[in-house]
GUZA-434796 format. One line per 8 residues: number of its first residue (from 1); their letters; for each residue x, y, z of N, C-alpha, C. Coordinates in Angstrom, 1 decimal, decimal comma. Layout:
BEGIN
NUM> A> X:Y:Z:X:Y:Z:X:Y:Z  ...;
END
This chain:
BEGIN
1> MIGIQLVK> 17,2:44,3:-7,3:16,6:45,5:-7,0:17,3:46,7:-7,8  18,6:46,8:-7,5:19,4:47,9:-8,2:19,6:47,4:-9,6  19,9:46,2:-9,8:20,1:45,7:-11,2:19,0:45,9:-12,2  17,8:45,8:-11,7:16,7:46,1:-12,6:16,7:47,5:-13,1  17,0:48,4:-12,2:17,1:49,9:-12,6:18,3:50,1:-13,5  19,4:49,5:-13,1:20,6:49,7:-13,9:20,5:49,2:-15,4  19,8:48,0:-15,5:19,6:47,5:-16,8:18,7:48,4:-17,7  17,7:49,0:-17,1:16,9:49,9:-17,8:17,7:51,1:-18,3;
9> MLMKEGVS> 18,6:51,6:-17,5:19,4:52,7:-17,9:20,4:52,4:-19,0  21,0:51,2:-18,9:21,9:50,7:-19,9:21,2:50,5:-21,3  19,9:49,9:-21,2:19,1:49,7:-22,4:18,8:51,0:-23,1  18,6:52,1:-22,3:18,3:53,4:-22,9:19,5:53,9:-23,6  20,7:53,5:-23,2:21,9:53,9:-23,9:22,3:53,0:-25,1  21,4:52,1:-25,4:21,6:51,2:-26,5:22,6:50,0:-26,3  22,8:49,7:-25,0:23,7:48,6:-24,6:23,1:47,3:-24,7  23,7:46,3:-25,2:23,3:44,9:-25,1:23,6:44,3:-23,7;
17> VRIASLDD> 22,7:43,8:-23,0:22,9:43,4:-21,6:22,6:41,9:-21,4  23,6:41,3:-20,7:23,4:39,9:-20,2:23,2:39,9:-18,7  22,1:39,3:-18,2:21,9:39,3:-16,8:22,1:37,9:-16,3  22,9:37,8:-15,2:23,1:36,5:-14,5:22,6:36,6:-13,1  21,6:35,7:-12,7:21,0:35,8:-11,5:20,3:34,5:-11,1  20,0:34,4:-9,8:19,2:33,2:-9,3:17,7:33,6:-9,1  17,4:34,9:-9,4:16,0:35,3:-9,3:15,2:34,7:-10,5  13,9:34,9:-10,3:12,9:34,4:-11,4:13,2:35,2:-12,7;
25> PSRAHPES> 13,2:34,5:-13,8:13,4:35,2:-15,1:12,4:36,3:-15,4  11,2:36,3:-14,7:10,2:37,3:-15,0:10,7:38,7:-14,6  11,7:38,8:-13,8:12,2:40,1:-13,3:13,1:40,7:-14,4  13,6:39,9:-15,3:14,5:40,5:-16,3:13,9:41,4:-17,4  14,6:42,3:-17,8:14,2:43,2:-18,9:13,9:42,3:-20,2  12,8:42,5:-20,8:12,4:41,6:-22,0:13,4:41,7:-23,1  14,2:42,7:-23,2:15,1:42,8:-24,3:16,6:42,4:-23,9  16,7:41,9:-22,7:18,0:41,5:-22,2:18,2:40,0:-22,5;
33> EFIKTDLT> 19,4:39,5:-22,3:19,7:38,1:-22,3:19,7:37,7:-20,8  18,9:36,7:-20,4:18,9:36,3:-19,0:19,4:34,8:-18,9  20,3:34,7:-17,9:20,9:33,3:-17,6:20,7:33,1:-16,1  19,9:32,1:-15,8:19,7:31,7:-14,4:20,8:30,8:-14,0  21,7:31,3:-13,1:22,9:30,5:-12,8:23,4:30,9:-11,4  24,1:30,0:-10,8:24,8:30,1:-9,5:26,2:30,7:-9,7  26,4:31,9:-9,3:27,7:32,5:-9,5:28,7:32,3:-8,4  28,4:31,4:-7,5:29,4:31,0:-6,5:30,4:30,0:-7,2;
41> LLENCRAV> 30,0:29,5:-8,4:30,8:28,5:-9,1:31,6:29,2:-10,2  32,9:29,0:-10,3:33,8:29,6:-11,2:33,4:29,4:-12,7  33,0:28,1:-13,0:32,7:27,8:-14,4:31,5:28,6:-14,8  30,5:28,8:-13,9:29,3:29,6:-14,3:29,7:31,1:-14,5  30,6:31,6:-13,7:31,1:33,0:-13,9:31,8:33,1:-15,2  32,6:32,1:-15,6:33,3:32,2:-16,9:32,3:32,2:-18,0  31,2:31,4:-17,9:30,2:31,3:-19,0:29,5:32,7:-19,2  29,2:33,3:-18,1:28,4:34,6:-18,2:29,3:35,8:-18,6;
49> CRGMDYVF> 30,6:35,7:-18,3:31,5:36,8:-18,6:32,0:36,7:-20,0  31,9:35,6:-20,7:32,4:35,4:-22,0:31,8:36,4:-23,0  32,7:37,1:-23,7:32,2:38,1:-24,7:31,8:39,4:-24,1  31,9:39,7:-22,8:31,4:40,9:-22,3:32,4:42,0:-22,3  32,0:43,2:-22,6:32,9:44,3:-22,5:33,1:44,9:-21,1  32,0:44,8:-20,3:32,0:45,4:-19,0:31,2:44,5:-18,1  31,7:44,3:-16,9:31,0:43,4:-15,9:30,6:44,2:-14,7  29,4:44,3:-14,3:28,9:44,9:-13,1:28,6:43,8:-12,1;
57> NLLGVKGS> 29,3:43,9:-11,0:29,1:42,9:-9,9:28,1:43,6:-8,8  26,9:43,2:-9,0:25,8:43,7:-8,0:25,4:42,6:-7,0  26,2:41,6:-6,9:25,9:40,5:-6,1:26,0:40,8:-4,6  25,2:40,2:-3,8:25,2:40,5:-2,4:24,3:39,6:-1,6  24,5:39,4:-0,4:23,6:38,7:0,5:23,1:39,7:1,5  21,8:40,1:1,3:21,2:41,1:2,2:20,5:40,4:3,3  20,6:40,9:4,5:19,9:40,4:5,7:19,9:41,4:6,8  18,8:41,4:7,5:18,7:42,3:8,7:19,5:41,8:9,8;
65> PAVQGNPA> 19,6:42,6:10,9:20,3:42,0:12,1:19,7:40,7:12,6  18,5:40,4:12,2:17,9:39,2:12,7:18,5:37,9:12,1  19,3:38,1:11,0:19,9:36,9:10,4:21,4:36,8:10,7  21,8:37,6:11,6:23,3:37,5:11,9:23,6:36,2:12,6  22,6:35,5:13,1:22,9:34,2:13,6:23,2:33,1:12,6  23,2:33,5:11,3:23,5:32,5:10,2:24,7:33,1:9,5  25,9:33,3:10,1:27,0:34,0:9,5:27,6:33,2:8,3  27,5:31,9:8,3:28,0:31,2:7,1:27,2:31,5:5,9;
73> NLISPMLQ> 25,9:31,7:6,0:25,1:32,1:4,9:25,4:33,4:4,3  26,0:34,3:5,2:26,4:35,6:4,8:27,8:35,6:4,1  28,8:35,0:4,8:30,1:35,3:4,3:30,6:34,3:3,2  30,2:33,0:3,3:30,7:32,0:2,3:30,3:32,3:0,9  29,0:32,5:0,5:28,7:32,8:-0,9:29,3:34,1:-1,3  29,4:35,1:-0,5:29,9:36,4:-0,9:31,4:36,3:-1,2  32,2:35,6:-0,5:33,6:35,4:-0,8:33,7:34,6:-2,1  32,9:33,6:-2,3:32,9:32,8:-3,5:32,6:33,6:-4,8;
81> FNTNLLRA> 31,4:34,2:-4,8:31,0:34,9:-6,1:31,8:36,1:-6,3  32,3:36,8:-5,3:33,1:38,0:-5,6:34,5:37,6:-6,2  35,1:36,6:-5,6:36,4:36,1:-6,1:36,2:35,5:-7,5  35,2:34,7:-7,7:35,1:34,0:-9,0:34,7:34,9:-10,1  33,8:35,9:-9,9:33,3:36,7:-10,9:34,4:37,7:-11,4  35,2:38,2:-10,4:36,4:39,0:-10,7:37,4:38,3:-11,6  37,7:37,0:-11,2:38,6:36,2:-12,0:38,1:36,0:-13,4  36,8:35,6:-13,5:36,2:35,3:-14,8:36,2:36,5:-15,7;
89> AYEAEADG> 35,9:37,7:-15,1:35,9:38,9:-15,9:37,2:39,3:-16,5  38,3:39,1:-15,6:39,6:39,4:-16,1:40,0:38,4:-17,2  39,8:37,1:-16,9:40,1:36,0:-17,9:39,4:36,3:-19,3  38,2:36,8:-19,2:37,4:37,1:-20,4:37,9:38,3:-21,1  38,9:39,0:-20,5:39,4:40,3:-21,1:38,3:41,3:-21,2  37,5:41,4:-20,2:36,5:42,5:-20,1:37,3:43,8:-20,0  36,8:44,8:-20,7:37,5:46,1:-20,6:37,4:46,7:-19,2  36,2:46,5:-18,5:36,0:47,1:-17,2:35,2:46,3:-16,3;
97> YLLTSSYG> 35,2:46,7:-15,0:34,6:45,9:-14,0:34,2:46,9:-12,8  33,0:46,7:-12,3:32,6:47,5:-11,2:32,1:46,5:-10,0  32,6:46,8:-8,8:32,2:46,1:-7,6:31,3:46,9:-6,8  30,2:46,3:-6,4:29,3:47,0:-5,5:29,6:46,5:-4,1  30,2:47,3:-3,3:30,5:47,0:-1,9:29,3:47,5:-1,1  29,6:48,0:0,1:28,5:48,4:1,0:29,0:49,4:2,1  28,1:50,2:2,5:28,5:51,0:3,7:28,5:50,2:5,0  28,1:49,0:4,9:28,2:48,1:6,0:29,6:47,6:6,2;
105> AYYPAEVL> 30,5:48,0:5,3:31,9:47,6:5,5:32,7:48,6:6,4  32,0:49,7:6,7:32,6:50,8:7,6:32,5:50,5:9,0  33,5:50,8:9,8:33,4:50,8:11,3:32,5:52,0:11,6  31,7:51,9:12,7:30,8:53,0:13,0:31,5:54,4:13,3  31,0:55,4:12,7:31,5:56,8:12,9:30,4:57,8:12,6  30,6:59,0:13,0:29,6:60,0:12,8:29,3:60,3:11,3  30,4:60,3:10,5:30,3:60,4:9,1:31,3:59,4:8,5  30,8:58,7:7,4:31,6:57,6:6,8:32,2:58,1:5,5;
113> REDDLWST> 33,5:58,3:5,5:34,3:58,8:4,3:35,1:57,7:3,7  35,2:57,7:2,3:35,8:56,7:1,6:37,2:56,3:2,1  38,0:57,3:2,3:39,4:57,1:2,6:39,6:56,6:4,1  38,6:56,6:4,9:38,7:56,2:6,3:38,6:54,7:6,5  38,1:54,0:5,5:37,8:52,5:5,7:38,9:51,7:6,2  40,1:51,9:5,6:41,2:51,0:5,9:42,0:51,4:7,1  41,6:52,6:7,7:42,3:53,0:9,0:41,5:52,6:10,2  40,4:51,8:10,0:39,5:51,4:11,1:39,3:49,9:11,0;
121> PSPPNDLY> 38,9:49,3:12,2:38,6:47,9:12,2:37,3:47,5:11,4  37,0:46,2:11,3:35,8:45,8:10,6:34,6:46,2:11,6  33,4:46,4:11,0:32,3:46,8:11,8:31,8:45,6:12,7  31,7:45,9:14,0:31,3:44,9:15,0:29,9:44,3:14,8  29,0:45,1:14,3:27,6:44,6:14,1:27,3:44,1:12,7  28,3:44,1:11,9:28,1:43,5:10,5:29,4:42,8:10,1  29,9:42,1:11,1:31,3:41,5:11,0:31,5:40,7:9,7  30,6:39,7:9,5:30,9:38,7:8,4:30,7:39,3:7,1;
129> AGHAKRTA> 29,5:40,0:6,8:29,3:40,7:5,6:30,3:41,8:5,3  30,6:42,5:6,4:31,6:43,6:6,3:33,0:43,1:5,9  33,4:42,0:6,5:34,7:41,4:6,1:34,7:40,9:4,6  33,5:40,3:4,2:33,4:39,8:2,8:33,6:41,0:1,8  32,9:42,1:2,1:33,0:43,3:1,2:34,4:43,9:1,2  35,0:43,9:2,4:36,4:44,5:2,4:37,3:43,6:1,6  37,1:42,3:1,7:38,0:41,3:1,0:37,8:41,5:-0,5  36,5:41,7:-0,9:36,3:41,9:-2,4:37,0:43,2:-2,9;
137> ELELEAYR> 36,9:44,2:-2,0:37,6:45,5:-2,4:39,1:45,3:-2,6  39,7:44,5:-1,6:41,1:44,3:-1,7:41,5:43,5:-2,9  40,6:42,5:-3,2:40,9:41,7:-4,4:40,9:42,5:-5,7  39,9:43,4:-5,8:39,9:44,2:-7,0:41,1:45,2:-7,0  41,5:45,7:-5,9:42,7:46,5:-5,9:43,9:45,8:-6,3  44,0:44,5:-5,9:45,1:43,6:-6,2:45,2:43,4:-7,8  44,0:43,2:-8,4:44,0:43,0:-9,8:44,4:44,4:-10,5  43,9:45,5:-10,0:44,2:46,8:-10,5:45,7:47,0:-10,5;
145> IQYNWENT> 46,4:46,6:-9,4:47,8:46,9:-9,3:48,6:45,9:-10,1  48,3:44,6:-10,0:49,1:43,6:-10,6:49,0:43,6:-12,2  47,7:43,8:-12,6:47,5:43,7:-14,1:47,2:45,0:-14,7  47,5:46,1:-14,0:47,3:47,5:-14,5:45,9:47,6:-15,1  44,9:47,1:-14,4:43,5:47,1:-14,9:42,8:48,4:-14,3  43,0:49,5:-14,9:42,6:50,7:-14,4:41,1:51,0:-14,6  40,5:50,4:-15,6:39,1:50,7:-15,9:38,2:49,9:-14,9  38,3:50,1:-13,7:37,5:49,4:-12,6:37,0:50,5:-11,6;
153> ATVRPANV> 36,0:50,1:-10,9:35,4:51,0:-10,0:34,8:50,2:-8,8  34,7:50,9:-7,6:34,0:50,3:-6,5:33,0:51,4:-5,9  31,8:50,9:-5,6:30,9:51,8:-5,0:30,4:51,2:-3,6  30,1:52,1:-2,7:29,6:51,7:-1,4:28,3:52,4:-1,1  27,2:51,7:-1,5:25,9:52,3:-1,3:25,4:52,3:0,1  24,6:53,2:0,5:23,9:53,2:1,8:22,8:52,2:1,8  21,8:52,3:2,7:20,7:51,4:2,7:19,8:51,6:1,4  19,9:50,7:0,5:19,1:50,8:-0,7:17,7:50,2:-0,6;
161> YGPFDNFD> 16,7:50,9:-1,1:15,4:50,4:-1,0:14,7:50,7:-2,3  13,5:50,2:-2,5:12,7:50,5:-3,7:11,9:49,2:-4,2  11,2:49,3:-5,3:10,5:48,2:-5,9:11,4:47,0:-6,1  10,9:45,8:-6,0:11,6:44,5:-6,2:12,6:44,2:-5,0  12,4:44,9:-3,9:13,3:44,6:-2,7:12,8:43,3:-2,1  13,5:42,9:-1,1:13,2:41,7:-0,3:12,2:42,1:0,8  11,0:41,7:0,6:9,9:42,1:1,6:9,6:40,9:2,5  10,4:39,9:2,5:10,1:38,6:3,2:10,7:38,7:4,6;
169> SPNAMVVP> 9,9:39,1:5,6:10,3:39,1:7,0:10,5:37,7:7,4  11,5:37,4:8,3:12,3:38,3:9,1:13,7:38,6:8,4  13,8:38,1:7,2:15,1:38,4:6,5:15,3:39,8:5,9  14,2:40,5:5,8:14,2:41,7:5,1:14,9:42,8:5,9  15,4:43,8:5,2:16,0:45,0:5,8:14,9:45,9:6,3  15,2:47,0:7,0:14,2:47,7:7,7:13,1:48,3:6,9  13,4:48,9:5,7:12,4:49,5:4,9:11,4:48,5:4,4  11,8:47,5:3,7:10,8:46,5:3,2:10,1:45,7:4,3;
177> SLIKRAVS> 10,8:45,5:5,4:10,2:44,8:6,5:9,0:45,6:7,1  9,3:46,9:7,3:8,2:47,8:7,9:7,1:48,0:6,9  7,4:48,1:5,6:6,4:48,3:4,6:5,5:47,0:4,5  6,1:45,9:4,5:5,3:44,7:4,4:4,3:44,6:5,6  4,8:44,8:6,8:4,0:44,7:8,0:3,0:45,8:8,1  3,4:47,0:7,7:2,4:48,1:7,7:1,3:47,9:6,7  1,6:47,5:5,5:0,6:47,2:4,5:-0,3:46,1:4,9  0,2:45,1:5,6:-0,5:43,9:6,0:-1,5:44,2:7,2;
185> GDNPLVVY> -1,4:45,4:7,8:-2,3:45,8:8,8:-1,8:45,6:10,2  -0,5:45,4:10,4:-0,1:45,1:11,8:-0,4:46,4:12,7  -0,9:46,1:13,8:-1,2:47,2:14,8:-1,1:46,6:16,2  -0,1:46,9:16,9:0,9:48,0:16,6:1,9:47,5:15,6  2,6:48,5:14,9:3,7:48,3:14,0:4,9:48,2:14,9  5,5:47,1:15,0:6,7:46,9:15,9:8,0:47,2:15,1  8,8:48,0:15,8:10,1:48,5:15,2:11,2:48,0:16,2  12,2:47,4:15,6:13,4:46,9:16,4:14,1:48,1:17,0;
193> GDGSQIRD> 14,5:48,0:18,2:15,3:49,0:18,9:14,4:50,1:19,5  15,0:51,2:19,8:14,3:52,3:20,4:13,9:53,4:19,4  14,3:53,2:18,1:14,0:54,1:17,0:15,0:55,3:16,9  16,0:55,3:17,7:16,9:56,4:17,6:18,1:56,2:16,7  18,2:55,0:16,1:19,3:54,7:15,2:19,1:55,5:14,0  20,3:56,0:13,5:20,3:56,9:12,3:20,9:56,2:11,1  20,1:56,2:10,0:20,6:55,6:8,8:20,5:56,5:7,6  21,2:56,1:6,6:21,3:56,8:5,3:20,5:56,0:4,3;
201> FIHARDAA> 19,5:56,5:3,6:18,7:55,7:2,6:18,9:56,3:1,2  18,9:55,4:0,2:19,0:55,8:-1,1:18,1:54,9:-2,0  17,3:55,5:-2,8:16,4:54,7:-3,7:17,2:54,0:-4,7  16,7:52,8:-5,2:17,4:52,0:-6,1:17,8:52,7:-7,4  16,9:53,6:-7,9:17,2:54,3:-9,2:18,3:55,2:-9,0  18,4:55,9:-7,8:19,5:56,8:-7,6:20,8:56,0:-7,4  20,7:54,9:-6,8:21,9:54,0:-6,6:22,4:53,6:-8,0  21,5:53,2:-8,9:21,9:52,7:-10,2:22,5:53,8:-11,0;
209> AGILLAAK> 22,0:55,0:-10,9:22,5:56,2:-11,6:24,0:56,4:-11,1  24,2:56,3:-9,8:25,5:56,5:-9,2:26,5:55,4:-9,7  26,0:54,2:-9,8:26,8:53,1:-10,2:27,2:53,3:-11,7  26,3:53,7:-12,5:26,7:54,0:-13,9:27,7:55,1:-14,0  27,5:56,1:-13,2:28,5:57,2:-13,2:29,8:56,8:-12,8  29,9:56,0:-11,7:31,2:55,5:-11,2:31,9:54,6:-12,3  31,1:53,8:-13,0:31,7:52,9:-14,1:32,3:53,8:-15,2  31,5:54,8:-15,6:32,0:55,7:-16,7:33,2:56,5:-16,3;
217> KSVHCLNL> 33,3:56,8:-15,0:34,5:57,6:-14,6:35,6:56,8:-14,0  35,4:55,4:-13,9:36,4:54,5:-13,4:36,9:55,0:-12,0  35,9:55,3:-11,1:36,2:55,8:-9,8:36,6:54,6:-8,9  37,7:54,7:-8,3:38,2:53,5:-7,5:37,4:53,3:-6,3  36,8:54,3:-5,7:35,9:54,2:-4,6:35,0:55,3:-4,5  33,7:55,0:-4,3:32,7:56,1:-4,3:31,5:55,7:-3,4  31,2:56,6:-2,4:30,0:56,5:-1,6:28,8:56,9:-2,3  27,7:56,1:-2,2:26,4:56,5:-2,8:25,3:56,5:-1,8;
225> GSGSGVSI> 24,8:57,6:-1,4:23,8:57,7:-0,4:23,1:59,0:-0,6  22,3:59,4:0,4:21,7:60,7:0,5:22,6:61,8:1,1  23,5:61,3:1,9:24,4:62,2:2,6:23,8:62,8:3,9  22,6:62,3:4,2:21,9:62,8:5,4:21,3:61,6:6,2  21,2:61,8:7,5:20,7:60,7:8,3:19,2:60,9:8,6  18,5:59,8:8,8:17,1:59,7:9,2:17,0:58,7:10,3  16,3:59,0:11,4:16,1:58,1:12,5:15,1:57,0:12,0  15,2:55,8:12,6:14,3:54,8:12,3:12,9:55,2:12,8;
233> KELAGLIV> 12,8:56,0:13,8:11,5:56,5:14,3:10,9:57,3:13,2  11,7:58,2:12,6:11,2:59,1:11,5:10,8:58,2:10,3  11,6:57,2:10,0:11,3:56,3:8,9:9,9:55,6:9,1  9,7:55,1:10,3:8,4:54,4:10,6:7,3:55,4:10,4  7,5:56,6:10,9:6,4:57,6:10,8:6,1:58,0:9,3  7,1:58,0:8,5:6,8:58,3:7,1:6,1:57,2:6,4  6,4:55,9:6,8:5,7:54,8:6,2:4,2:54,8:6,7  4,0:55,0:8,0:2,6:55,1:8,5:1,8:56,2:7,9;
241> SNLPRKPD> 2,5:57,3:7,5:1,8:58,5:7,0:1,1:58,1:5,7  1,6:57,1:5,0:1,0:56,7:3,7:-0,2:55,7:3,8  -0,5:55,3:5,0:-1,6:54,3:5,3:-2,9:55,0:5,5  -4,0:54,4:5,0:-5,3:55,0:5,3:-5,7:54,9:6,8  -5,3:53,8:7,4:-5,5:53,7:8,8:-4,1:53,6:9,5  -3,9:54,5:10,4:-2,6:54,7:11,1:-2,5:53,8:12,3  -1,6:52,8:12,3:-1,4:52,0:13,4:-0,5:52,7:14,5  -0,5:52,2:15,7:0,4:52,6:16,7:1,8:52,1:16,4;
249> IKFDLSKP> 2,8:52,8:16,7:4,2:52,3:16,5:4,8:51,9:17,9  5,3:50,7:18,0:5,8:50,2:19,2:7,3:49,8:19,0  8,1:50,2:19,9:9,6:49,9:19,8:9,9:48,8:20,7  10,6:47,8:20,1:10,9:46,5:20,8:12,4:46,6:21,2  12,6:46,9:22,4:14,0:47,1:22,9:14,8:45,8:23,1  14,1:44,6:23,0:14,7:43,3:23,1:15,3:42,9:21,8  15,0:43,5:20,7:15,5:43,1:19,4:16,8:43,9:19,0  17,7:43,3:18,2:18,9:44,0:17,8:18,6:45,2:16,9;
257> SGDRKRVL> 19,4:46,2:17,1:19,2:47,5:16,3:20,3:47,9:15,5  21,5:47,2:15,6:22,7:47,6:14,8:23,4:48,8:15,3  24,2:49,4:14,5:25,0:50,5:14,9:24,1:51,7:15,2  24,6:52,6:16,0:23,8:53,8:16,4:23,6:54,8:15,2  24,7:54,9:14,4:24,6:55,8:13,3:25,4:55,4:12,1  24,8:55,5:10,9:25,6:55,2:9,6:25,1:56,3:8,6  25,9:57,2:8,3:25,6:58,3:7,3:26,9:58,4:6,4  26,7:58,4:5,1:27,8:58,5:4,2:28,1:60,0:3,9;
265> DISRAKAL> 29,4:60,3:3,7:29,9:61,5:3,1:29,8:61,3:1,6  29,0:62,1:0,9:28,9:61,9:-0,6:29,5:63,0:-1,4  30,4:63,8:-0,7:31,0:64,9:-1,4:31,8:64,5:-2,6  32,5:63,4:-2,6:33,2:62,9:-3,8:32,3:62,6:-4,9  31,1:62,0:-4,6:30,2:61,7:-5,7:29,6:63,0:-6,2  29,3:63,9:-5,4:28,7:65,2:-5,8:29,7:65,9:-6,7  30,9:65,8:-6,5:31,9:66,5:-7,3:32,0:65,9:-8,7  31,5:64,7:-8,8:31,4:64,0:-10,2:30,1:64,3:-10,9;
273> GFEPKITL> 29,2:65,0:-10,2:27,9:65,3:-10,8:26,8:64,5:-10,2  27,0:63,6:-9,2:25,9:62,8:-8,7:25,1:63,6:-7,7  23,8:63,5:-7,8:22,9:64,1:-6,9:21,6:63,3:-6,8  21,3:62,7:-5,6:20,1:61,9:-5,4:18,9:62,7:-5,8  18,0:62,1:-6,6:16,8:62,9:-7,1:15,5:62,5:-6,3  15,5:61,4:-5,7:14,3:60,9:-5,1:14,3:61,1:-3,5  13,5:61,9:-3,0:13,5:62,1:-1,5:13,0:60,8:-0,9  13,3:60,7:0,4:12,8:59,5:1,1:11,3:59,4:1,1;
281> AEGLKETM> 10,6:60,5:1,4:9,2:60,5:1,4:8,6:60,0:0,1  9,1:60,5:-1,0:8,7:60,1:-2,4:9,0:58,7:-2,7  10,2:58,3:-2,3:10,6:56,9:-2,6:9,8:55,9:-1,8  9,5:56,2:-0,5:8,7:55,3:0,3:7,3:55,1:-0,2  6,7:56,3:-0,6:5,4:56,2:-1,2:5,3:55,4:-2,5  6,3:55,6:-3,3:6,4:54,8:-4,6:6,5:53,3:-4,3  7,4:53,0:-3,3:7,7:51,6:-3,0:6,5:50,9:-2,4  5,8:51,6:-1,5:4,6:51,0:-0,9:3,5:50,8:-1,9;
289> EWYVENRD> 3,3:51,7:-2,9:2,4:51,5:-3,9:2,7:50,4:-4,8  4,0:50,2:-5,1:4,5:49,1:-5,9:4,2:47,8:-5,2  4,5:47,7:-3,9:4,3:46,5:-3,2:2,8:46,1:-3,1  2,0:47,1:-2,9:0,5:46,8:-2,8:0,1:46,1:-4,2  0,6:46,6:-5,3:0,2:46,1:-6,6:0,9:44,9:-7,1  2,1:44,6:-6,4:2,9:43,5:-7,0:3,4:42,6:-5,9  2,6:42,2:-5,0:3,0:41,3:-3,9:3,5:40,0:-4,5  2,9:39,5:-5,6:3,4:38,2:-6,2:4,8:38,4:-6,7;
297> KARDRYDI> 5,1:39,5:-7,4:6,4:39,7:-7,9:7,4:39,9:-6,8  7,0:40,4:-5,7:7,9:40,5:-4,6:8,4:39,2:-4,1  7,7:38,1:-4,4:8,1:36,8:-3,9:9,0:36,1:-5,0  9,2:36,7:-6,1:10,0:36,0:-7,2:11,5:36,2:-7,1  11,9:36,7:-6,0:13,4:36,9:-5,8:14,0:35,7:-5,1  15,3:35,4:-5,4:16,0:34,4:-4,7:16,4:34,8:-3,3  16,2:34,0:-2,3:16,5:34,3:-0,9:17,4:33,2:-0,3  18,7:33,5:-0,1:19,6:32,5:0,3:19,3:31,9:1,7;
305> FNTN> 18,5:32,7:2,5:18,1:32,2:3,8:16,9:31,3:3,8  16,3:31,1:2,6:15,1:30,2:2,5:15,3:29,2:1,3  16,4:28,5:1,3:16,7:27,6:0,2:16,5:26,1:0,6  16,3:25,9:1,9:16,2:24,5:2,3:14,7:24,0:2,3;
END
């Protein structure tokens, strides 16, 4: 999802891009080199990093609170591909490297600031993925210190959404899950929790722009979000507002809802010139229109929870 937007931006700058993914090749930019490969394996990471000047690690295992019962599916591949891709990039003598972490690595707080991460415990509601992201950040820091590899960066995006997201319930995150069910005509539209949870959302294009900025500036750690919170109740209302027929919204208190609040402090990013350009209302409208027109493409993504 973010990678598609990042590749477009890199192509506009005249960069030759190699994409390594388990997604369907149809998602790749037509002028890019695409390699369908499993990056949990070191030899595959070595193959895709060979000859590269810069490596962007946008790998991740996304899953809503509903998939927390499958923690091995979350933590094991993340530990493998983060470690192996970093090692392969360094061995290939890539000039630079960017790690995409997550604001899921933070322990819950009113405002999430970059420098507070290591003074707090791992997040209780995102324990396995949070640990994996923290470990990846520590590994990159270790390479930076031991090998004097300064041209590296880490970003921690908020809840990223947009075209090409994972709309496959129940594995989907809150935005694509609600969009899929809303567009499918669910009435009532069921929302997990009581709707009071506060989240920070950023469109994939804005996230990609922030990632490119962090890479160019070699920022060791950068939050990427809107910097403001929206309740899940407000989110559901915005989605429903784009429907010709408005369903009732029902809150299911028996379902997990995650942390009460997650909002990023993006003052460091703003100081570097980053400013989100797409409002949540605009982004949701665009994403819903894309999903209506591209439901088949929405199924062309690799989902680690549906591999058996």
